[in-house]
N, C-alpha and C positions, 0 to 999 in steps of 0.2 A: 533678886535678892528679896522684895519683898514686890513690888507693882507690876513685874516682868518686864523692868526694863533693859536689861540686859540680854534676853529674849528676844525680846523684838530687835534690838540692835544687832543683833546676831543672825538673825533671819533677814535683817535689810540690808545688811552691808555679805551675809552668806560666809560668816565668821562662829567660830563656834563659841557659843555661848560663857563654855567654860572662858575662854581662852578671855572676854572682856570681863567677867567675874573678875577675875586675875588682876587685870590692869585695873582697874575700879579699887577695889580694897589697894592695889598698893598707891593709887592715887589717894584715897584717903587719909593712909598711916603715915604717909611722906608729905602729903603739902595739903590738907586737911580740906580743897577745895571738892574733894568728890560727893560731899552731902550737899553742898550748894547744885553742883551738876546734875544730880539725883534729880533734885525734889525740883530742877526748871523741866530737865526732859520729861519729868513726869505730867509736867502741867502743859507741857509742849507735844508730847506724842499723843497723835491719836489711839482711841481704844479697841480691841479687837476684840468683838461681839461675837 
């Protein structure tokens, strides 16, 4: 989406980043917790340089 979180998770778990993005959008729309989890991941995941 914005900071490469979905792509990084997809690479780490060897899953398509598109699938992770779809799941993330569903979590945001249905539960509203997707925003909070996204920013927690942003703070905790190491940056790729």
